[in-house]
Structures are given as C-alpha cells and as structure tokens.
N, C-alpha and C positions, 0 to 999 in steps of 0.2 A: 477800461483799456487806456484811455487818454491820460487818466491820472497815473496809471502805472508807468506809462512812457515818460510823463513829465518827471516823475520821481527818479526814474532810472537815468535821466539825462543830467541830474544835479550832481555836484561833487558830494562825496560821502558825508562830509560834515553838514552841508546844507540839507542833504536828504534826511539825515538823522533828526535835525532840528524841526523840519517840516513834518516828518512822520509822527513826531511826538505830539503834535497838535491835532492829529486826526483821531476820530473815535475808533476804538477797536471793535472788531466784529465779535459778537457774542451770540452763541446758539442758545436760545431759550428752551425750556423744557419741552414745549410742543415742537416737534421736528419741522413743523410747517413754516416757522419763522426764523429767518436769519437777518438780524437788524443791528445797526450800529448802536452800541450801548449808550451813546450820547443822546439818542432820541428819547426824550421823556414825554409822556402824555401831557398835552396842553390842558389847562384848566380854564374853561370859559363857560359862559352861561348855558350854552346848549348841552355841553357835556355834563355840567352840574345838574341840569334838568333831567337827564336820562330819558331822552325821547323814545317813544314807541314808533317803530318804523315797519311798514309792510312793503316788501319788495315783490313786485310782479315780475316773475321770470327767474329761473334757476340755472341759466346758462353760465358761461365763463364770467361775463361781466357782472351780471346780477349777483352771482355767488361771491365774487371778490369784493364787491361793494358792501354786501351784507356782512361779510367777514370784517371788513374795515370798520364799519359802524358798530359791530358787535364788540370789537376790541377797543372801541372808543367810548365804552360805558353805556351804550344804548341797548334797548331790548328790541330784537329784530325778529320779524316773521317773514319767511320767504315762501311765496306761493309757486307751486308747480302743478302742471296737469298730470304728472306721472305719479301714480300711487306708489310704484316701486321706489322712485326717488325719495318721496316723502318718508316712507317707512325706513329706508336704508339710512337716510340722513339723520333722522331723529335717534336711531339706534347707535350709529357709529360716528356721527359728526363728520361724515365724508360724503361727497357728492359723487355718485357712481357714473354721472354723465358729463361732469365738468371738473377740471382741476382735481383729478382722481387721487393724486398723491398728497393732497393737502388736507390737514386736519383743521376743521373750522372751529370758530369760537363757540363755546358752549351756550352763549347767550342768544344763539340763533335757533329758532324753531321752524321747521318746514311745515307748511300747511297745504291742503289740497287732497285729492285732485279737484274736489268741488270748488266752485268760485267762492272767494271769501265772503262770509256772511256780512249782513248789514251791521250787526253788533261788533264784529271784529273791525270792520272799516271805520266805524264811528268812534272806536276807541283809540285810533291811531293819531299821532301827531304829524307823521310824514308818510306819504305814499310815493314810492320810488318805482318808476317804470323802466324795466330793462328787458323789453321784448322787441322783436323785429317790428319795423315801422308798419309793415303790412298787417300786423295784428293789433295795432293801437286803437283803431276805430272800433273794432268789435269789443275790445276790452273796456274802453271808456263808455260805450253804449250800455254794457252790462253793469258798469260801476255807477253810472249817473244816479239811479234811484236811491242808492245808499249814501250819497253825499249829503251832508247837512250844511246848507248854505250859511247857517248861523255860526257854525263851528267848522270851517273848512280846514282840512289839514294842508300842510305844505306839499304841493305836487311837484315832483322832480322827474325829469325825463332824460334818459341817457342813450336812447336809441339814435341811430344815424341812418337816414334814408329819406326817400321821396316816395309817397304812395303812388303806385304805378297808374291806376285807373284815373285818379283825379288830379295827379301831379301836385298834390297838396303836401305842404310841410306839416310837421306835427302840430305847430302852433295853430294852423287852420283846422286840423282834425279836432283839436281840443275845443275850438270855438264851435264847430259843427255839432259836436256830441254833448258838450257840457255847458256851452254858452260862452259869450264873450267875456263876462266878468271873471270866470275861472281862467280863461285863456290869458287874460291880462296879468294874472299873478302866477302863472305857471313858470317854472324855472328849468333851465337846461344846463347840463354839465357835459363838456366835451373837451378833448385834448389828447395829447400823446400818452396813452395809458394802457399798456398791455396788462391783462388780468394776472398773468403768471408772475409779473414783477410787483404788482400791487400787493399780492398776498405774501411776498417776501419782504415787504416794507422797503422796497427800493424807492428812493426819493422820486416823487412824481408830482407834476403840476398840471392843473386843469383850469379852463375858463368856466365860470359860473355866471349865467346871464338870465335876465328877465326884463320884461317891460316895466316891472315894479322893482326899483332898486332895493327896497326893504326886504322883499322876498329873496332876491339874489343874495343879499347879505345873510339872511337866515340860513339859506342852504350852504353858504360858504362857512358859516360858523359851525354848522352841523358836521361837515366833512373835514374841516381844516385840522391838520396835524403836521408835525415837522416832516413826515415822510409823504404827506399828501397835501400839498400847498394849493390854495384856491385864490383865483384872481377874478374879481367881479366885473361885469359889463352890462350893457343895456341894448345889445343888438342880437336878439334871438334869431332873427331871420338870417343874418350873416353867419352866425355860428351854426345854425342848422344846415345851411347850404354848404359851408365849408366841411362839416362833418360827413355829409352825404357825398359830396363831389370827390373828396380825397380818395375814397374807395375806388372810384373809377380810374383815377390816375395811378393808383397802386397796381391795378391790373395791367395798365400800360407798362409800368416799371418792371413787373414780373415777366411780361411778354418779352421785353428787351433782354432781360437776363436769360430767359429760356432760349432766345435766339443766339446767345453767345456774346452780346454786347456787354461792356464793362462799365467802369466808373464814370468816364466822361459822359456816356450816354445816359446813365442814371441821373447825374447832375443836371444834364440838359432837360430830361423829362420832369424832374422835380421843379426846376425853375420855370420852364414853359407851362407846366401844369398849374403852378401858382398863378402865372399870368392869366391863363384861361379861367381859373376859378374866380379870380378877382374881376375879370371882365364880365363874366356871367353874373356874379353877385352884384356888381354895380348896376348892370342893366336891369336886374331884378328889383333893386331898390335898397340893397344892403350897403353898409359903409365899407369902402375899400380897406380901411384900417383894420377891420375885423379879420381880414385874411393874413394879417401879419402877427396875429396872436397865437397863443397855444392851440386854440381850436382851429386855426388856419394853417400857417406854415409849419407849426410844431407837429400837428397830427399828420400832415402831409409828409413831412420828412420821415417820421417814424414808420408810417405804413408803407412808404415806397422804398425803404432801405433795410427792411428786416424780412428774412426768409420765413419767419414764423407768422407773418401777417397772412390771414386767410385769403385776402384779396390778391396780395402779391403771389401767393401760392397758385391761385387759379390762373393768373397770367403766366407764371413760369411754366406751368404744365401745358398751357395752350402753346407757348413758344416751343415747347419740346415735342409738340405734335399730337397731344392727346385731344380727344373730343370734349366739348363742354359737358355733354350729358354724362360721360364717364367721370369727369372731374367732380361734378355735383354729387353724383351717387356715392363717390368714395371719399369725399372731403371730410365728412364727419361733423361739420358745423356749417353755420350760415355765413356766406360771403355776400354781404349786402350790396357790394359794388355791382354784382351781376344784375340784380333787379333795378338798382339805381340808374344804371346806364340807360335803361329803357325810358324811365321817367325824365332823365336829364335830356335825352335826345329830343323829346317833345318840347321841353322848356326852351332849349337852345333854338329850335326851329321857330317857336312862337316869338322869342325875343329878337330873332334875326342876328344873333351873335356868332362870330367866328370862333369855333371850338374844334379845330382839326383833330386834336388828340382824343378828346371825348367821342367825337364822331367816328374816329377810327376804331376805338374799342367797341362801340355799338355795332359797327359793321362786322367785326369779327364774331361777336357774341350772337347776333341776331340775323345777319344777312348772309352768313356762311362764307364770308370772305377769307381767303388764305392769309395767315398771319404775316408771312414774309412779304407777300405781295402788297398788303396794306401798309406795312412798315416802309417799304420802298417808296410808295406813293407819298407818304408823309415827308420822308427825307428829300423828296424831289420837289417840294413846294418852293415857290420863289421867295426871296428874302422880303421881310416886312419890317415895319417899325416895331421896336422891341416893346415899348409901353404904349398901350392904346386903350384907355378906359372910356367907357361910355359916359358922355356928358348929359345924355338925355335918357328917357325911359323911366324905370322904377315903377311901372304900372302894376305889376303883381303885388308888390309891397304896399302900394297905395290902396289897392282894392282890399287887401287883408286888413290894413289899419282901419279902413272904413267899416269893414265887417265887425271889428272890435269896438267901434265907436270912438276911434282916435283919429285925429288929424295927422295925415302923413307929412 
C-alpha cells in the first residue's frame, strides 16, 4: 500500500522509470505462490546440503515453515497428532486444518499420529518445534530418549509464550527436560511473520538467536532466502520475552479497537506497550536493545495493527462485548496471549515492575473486570516519566544462566 501510494505521487516520467526497476509479479504453476520473479533461490551450504528437517506441529506456523524449507531444497517431515490430517496431507498436499487453500511443497511428508520414532529422529539434521509453549515440556520429555548426544541435530523453537505453572521460558524448559548442554545450543526464531504471507513468499524478516552464535548462524543459513531474511543475535531470553509479551499487548490493542478507539489510541498502546515490554525484560535480565529488533518492536507492531492477528481478534471481540469463553470456543486457533497474560502477571508481581497495560488485560481475562471500566482506569492514571528502565534486577536471567552453567 505504501509503495502504491509512493508511486502514485510521482510524476508520470519518474513513475515509469522507477516501476521499470521493480520485479514483476509472476504466478507460478502452483496456485499457492505469488512471488516477484526477481526472487531467485539462494545457493548456500545449507541448501546445497539438503538438510532433513522434522517439524513438530502442523498448525499455521509449523505448516508455513515446513513449506518454506521444502521449497528451499530440504526434505521435510511434519508431525501431527491427527491421523486425518496426516492422511489428507500426504494424499492432496493440503492441510485440512491450517492454510486450507494452500498447496504445499511435494518435498513435505506428514507423519503421525504416533510420536516420531527414534530412527526417524536420529536421521534428522534439524528438529523444528512449532507447538504451543504449554506442550513443549511434554514433547521434549518424550523426545529426550531418542536424542543422540554424539550427533545432536539443530534444535529450533518458534513457539511464543510462558509456561503458566512454572513461569518458565522455553530455554529453561529445554534445560529441565534435555539438560543444560542442549539448552545452550538451542536456537529461537521470532519476528513479524504471518503464516499466510510467508506461504505467498511475501518478503519477511526474523530474528534468529541462540546462546551459541554458531548455531544461530546455522539456523539462519537454513532459512535465509530473499523472501525470508534472517538476522542473528545472542539474547534468547529477550527474544522469548518479547515474543510472548507482544501477544498480551495485541489483546489490548484489539480491545481498544473493539471499544471504538482509532489510530491515535493504537499508536499509544504500541508505544507504551513497547515501554512496558522493555521495562519487564530489563528487570528480568534481558538486553533492552533486543526489544528494538524484529522480534521486539517489529512483531509488536504487526500483531497490534492487524485484524488477522488471533490475539488482536480476541481483544476486539472482548471490546465488542463477547465473553472470553465464547471467543475461545469459536476462534478456531490458539491465541497464546490469553495464557501468557496469566504467566506474565506472576512475573510482573515477582519483579515488582509497573506494567499497567498488561495488568489491565489480565484483569479483563481472569478477574472478570468490565472492559470499558478497566480502560477508563488506565486512562485516568497520573502522568509519569516516559522512559524508566530498571537499572537493577535481572535475577531470573541470572538464575537461568547459572542453571545452564554460564556466568550471567
């Protein structure tokens, strides 16, 4: 839209010159892909190697990443608990439960509903986890006996959330279930990336992070293409917090829209939400700079500004007066911000950090507070200093680093 506006504002001659340099859209034989013809497959070591990848999870995001890797010359297996999904996918190369209109790469094979066998797991170069955070511990516990410490595959996690009961990030869940050595080389991918746009090869960028720079680089090389650009980092705690917290603020943005508030309010919520996320993350022990990355403000902006975001939709329907129970029953997919709000509330209370927006969302979801009433309370708060980062704290991150055998 911005590009169209920019072109329309140019003089005819200038517009023609600029348009000539843009790649033309080309519809490929498979109706699933509409991509600029100027995007050519990159040739790099990982693609030349043709890695074998096992994706845990066949929802929207697991499916779209499996498709991306399948189109990038890799052999992909996608595990699902649904026998119907596995059978349908292998027969028609379509997922009956996610991205139903999309025809998937033929290099993807669905497996399940039984848990992947030790032989299959040990034959993989990459294990990609695209399951809700609440299911990660169970999955890793079942997987641990099949992992060969002498030939460990690259482990990549794309889930976003906080385990409710333990308030643990995925990095800590990995340490608890698989051991600190595996946690230290686990890799995390996060950023503004809607599945329906990834399968259309719309240009997308993500953060790829790990405590091990070499493993972050491996994951980056695996995924990187002109339409899926990767930027590496070394702060998985900050990236995990940002990916989880932004879903809570997306619910807040949706509530505001449902109440009839418009662009000024949304900009306010995104900016103040970013301030809260950074304040919480810094108190936790993450780098404040992480919240300025694709995994931070990038993902926050996308999730808070799109009506197709599941978390935004939950908030919008709450603002319209629907009950949470009815919304969850009819949503058709997981909105992790609902569960994350509960874990976040406990973390905020423990850290002693001011997070009025996140607390307001929690009150609406779990304390039965009226949406309009809670919004009015937030708007009636006294003025405060705009930037106020914690200069002390970081205890949760220090404890986690100690568990991993690393000095914080």
